[in-house]
N, C-alpha and C positions, 0 to 999 in steps of 0.2 A: 328072188334073192336080193335084189337091189331096190325093188320098187316101193315098198311100204315104209315110208318115213313118217315119223310123228308130225302132226301139223304144227306149223310155226306159230299160229295165232289161235286163240280159243275159238271154238266153233260158234256159229251164230253171228248175226250182224255183218257188217261190211268187212272187207279184208284189209282196210287201211289201218296202219299202226297208230296208237295214241300219240299225241304230240309230246315231245320231251318237256320235262319240267322247266319252268321259267328261270333262267340264270340272270342274276342282277348284273347290270352293266358296271364295269369298273369306273370308279370316280374320275370325273374329269379334272385333271390337274391344271392349275393356272400356271402357265410358264412364267408369268411375271410376278408370281407371289413373292419371290425373294426380292424383287425390285420394289414391290409395294411396302415391304417391311424389312428393310436391310438390317434392323437391329434385333431380329427375332432370335438369332443364334447366340447372343451374348448370355453368359451365365449370370446368376443373380447379382453378385457384387459388381460385375462389369456393367450390368444394365444401369445401376445407379451412377456409376462413374461416367457412363456414356451420356446420361441425361445431364449430369453436372457439367460434363465437357461441352455439351451443346448450349447450356445456359450461359456460360461465360465466354462463348464465341471463340472457341479454339477450333481450327479446321481439322477435320479427320485426316489421319495419315493415309488410309487406304479405303475410301468409300466404296470401291468396286470389289470388296473382298468376296461377297456372295455372288456377284455377277461372273466371277471367274469359274464358278462351279454351280450352274443353275440346277443341277440334278441332286444337290445335297439333300434337299428336303425329301425327295423321292427315295433316296437311299436310306434315310433315317427311318422312314415309315414302312418300307416294304422289304428291307434287307436286314433282318434281325441277326445276321451273322456277326458275332462279336469281333471277329478279325476285321471284317469290313468296317464296322463302326470304329474300331480302334485306329484304323488307318485314316479315317476321315475326321473324327472328332478327337481333339487332344484330351487326354486323361487329366484328372485334377492334379496329379503329381507333376504333370508337365507344365513348365512355366512359359507363358506366352509373352514375348518381349513387348508386344504392342500395348496391352493394358498397363504394364509397369511404366512404360514411357509416357503413356497417357496420364497416369496418376501423377508422375513427376511434373508434367507440364501444368496440370491442374493446381498442384500445390504451389508451384512458382507463380502462377497467375494470381492465386488467392493471396500469397505473401506480398506481392506488389500492390494488390488492391488494399490490403490492410495498412501498409505503410502510407499509401496515398490518403486513405481515410483518416489515419492518425494525424497527419500533417494538417488536414482540413479542419479537424476538431480543434487543434491547438491554435490555428490561425483565427478561428471563430471565437477564441477566448473562453473555451469551455474545458472542463476537466475530462481527461482520458481514462477510461476504464475498459477492462477486457469484456465486461458484460455489454457495454455500449457497442463495442466492435462486433461482438457476437450477434446482437440483435440486428445490426446493420447488414451483416453477412447473410443471415438467414432470410432477410427481406430481399436482398439483392439476388440471391440464388433461388428464391421462391421455394424454400424447403421448410418443413414443419420444425425440424430439429437438426442438430449437428450430426446425430447418429445416422441419418439418412444419406450423408455425404460419403460414407465409406471409410473415413479416417477421423482421428481425434484432433482436438484443437491444438494440443501440444506438438503435433507434427508440422504445424506451420511455424517457421522460425520466429517471425516477428511477433506472433501471438504468444509463443512460449516465453520470449524475452519480456514482453509486457506483463504477463501473468506473474513472473518471478519478481520483477521490480515492484509491481503493485502490492503483492503480498508482503514483501519486506517493509515497505513504507507504511502500510496499514498496521502491521504488528508494532512497529516503532511508535506510531502515534498513539495507539491504544495503551501501550505501556507507559509512555511519557505522561499522558494525561491522567492515567489511573493512579500513578504513584504520587504526583504532586498535588497538594491541596490548592495551590495558587499557580496558575499557568497563564502565560501570555503567548500570543502568536509570534511575537518577536523572538522569544526564547525557543519556541518550538521550531521555527524555521531555521534558526541558527544551529540547533542541535541536529536536525536532519542533515543539513549541509556538512556538518562536521563528521557525522557518522558515515555519510556516503562519500566523503573526501571530494566535495564539489564546491564551486563558488556560489552558485545560485540554484534555487529549487528548479528553475526552468530547464536546467541541464538534464534532468531526469526524463524530459519529454512526456510529462503527465499533465500538461496544461498549467495554468496559473496556480500559484499556491493557495490563493483565496477561493479558488473554485474546486479544490479537492473536496470530495464528498464527506470525508471525516472532519475536515477543518470546518466546513459549513455546518455539520451536525453538532460538533462539540462546542463551537464558539458562536453559534447563531449568527453567522455572517450574512448580512443582507446583500442583495445583488448590486446595490449602489456603492458598496465598499470596494475601492480599487487600490488601496494602499495600506500596508501594515504599519500601525503606529509604533514608533520606537519607544516602547516602554517595557522594562524588564521586571523580574520578580523582586529585585532589590528596590526598585522604584515604588512598587506596591507596598512594601513594608515601610518605607519612609512615609508614604502618604497615610498609612494606617496609624503610625505614631502621631502624626499631626492631627489626624481625625480624632484619636482618643483624647488628645489634650483639650479639644473643644466639646467632646461628647462624653461626659462622665458617667452616663447611664451604663448599666451592666450589659444589656443585650444590644449587640450591634447588628443591624440589618444590612445584608450584602448589597441589595439594590440601592439603598441610600448611600452606602459607601462608594459604590461605583458612580453614582451621580455626582458625588463630591469630587472624585478623580476627573470625571469628564468636564466638570466646571473648571477645575484647575488647569486642564489641558486645552480649554476653549473648544471643546467638541460639542456637536449638536446633540448627541445622545451617547449613552453608555455602551450601546452595541458597536459603536465605531472604535472602541478601545481595543477590542480583541483580547479581552481578559476573561478567564474562566476561574471562578472561585467556588470550590466545593464546600469549604468550611473555614470559618475565621476563628473559631473558638480557641484552638491551640495557640494561634499567633497572638490573639488578644490576651490570653492568660500569660504567655511568656513576656509580652511587653509590659504588662502591669506588674508582674513580679520583678522585672528588671528595674522598673521605676521605683518600686518600694526599696529595693536594695541600693539603688543610687541615692535616694534621699537619706537612707540610714548612714551610708558611708560619708556623705557630705557633712552630716551632723558630727560624726565621729572625727572627721578630719578637722572641723572647726574647733572642737574641744582641744584636740592635741596641739593645734596651732596656738591657741591662747596660752596653754601651759608652757609651751616652748618659748613663747615671747616673754613671759614673766621670768623664766630662768635666764634668758639672755639679758634682761635688764639687771638682775642681781649680779650676774657675772661681770657685766660692764662696770657696775658700781664698785665692786671689789677690786677689779683691775685698776680703776682710776685712783682709788685710795693707795694701792700698792705703788703705783707710779709716782704719785705725789710724795709719799714718804721716802721713796728711793731718791728722788731728786733732792729733797731737803737734807737728807742724811749725807749724801755725797758731797755736799758743800763743805762740810767740816771733816769728813773721813774719806778714806779710800774706798774703792768699790769692794775690795775683799773684806775690809772691816765691816762695811754696811751689810754685806751678804751674810757674814758670820753672825752678826747681832740679830738679823731678821730670822735666821734659822733657829737661834736660841729662843727668840720671842715666840715663834709659832710652835716650837716644841713644848714650851711651858704653857701655852694657851690651850691647845687641844689635848685632852686626856689620852693617856696611853691605853691601847686595847690589850 
């Protein structure tokens, strides 16, 4: 009843059971992994911010964040429970105060660095531009472009202010030079100061006026020019009138005219004048037409004056005869009698109309 049980192992061979299949050993976890790479748990934008944070030498607020929970990596890999992950890793909708504070500190650090670099450029006698500051920042932070920093240029207060001022001044210079056929540096600087309600161009903190990139481009200012020549548009017109008196030829060359002004001002070259002339044709035409009109009116005025002088001579002669006759007649007659006789005489002399 009880004795015949089925064999536990197949017949034949030895009675020893086969070895169990080989089980892979669990991976050996490095307990110091979190210490070796403390930045492994930052999300993508925070990683860039962390690198930037380290490059500008701002101390970390909590460098032992991962040391407080060395099993965080183990839980992330071997506990796929969403509830457990949600408790340990903040969701994207949750705001972490540390990255926000870190970003603010980075922006403040960059803002102070920009102000310092701007003052250095001005002290060196160079022109200040947002592009120059941008290149300096990317070189200092060792980044390829501004986008890798995690924020835009306009988020830095000093850079945003510089960009606004520079754009306004550039637009004004383009329009001022484009509208006028004859422009001088003296007139341009005065117009900018008036438009910005300032006393001098240096108050804009864009560097010296003669080192502004558009000033150097439009007026071909050399590096050895250190002072703006006090010459205005009206002075150029006066010199042009004088130049036309000695140069009767129809075509006036701008370079020769500028050399003439430089000689009058005792300057070494015309480039030091700070004068930009796009076209002299309209001014030359107006001056020559004005000269023709002036000569015509002078001749007409001379003719009228000669006619008026002859009339004055005749009037004086008639008056002299009247006075002489009046005096002689008054010797023998009263004034009333003389006046009555003279009235009768003139009535009989001039025919009635």
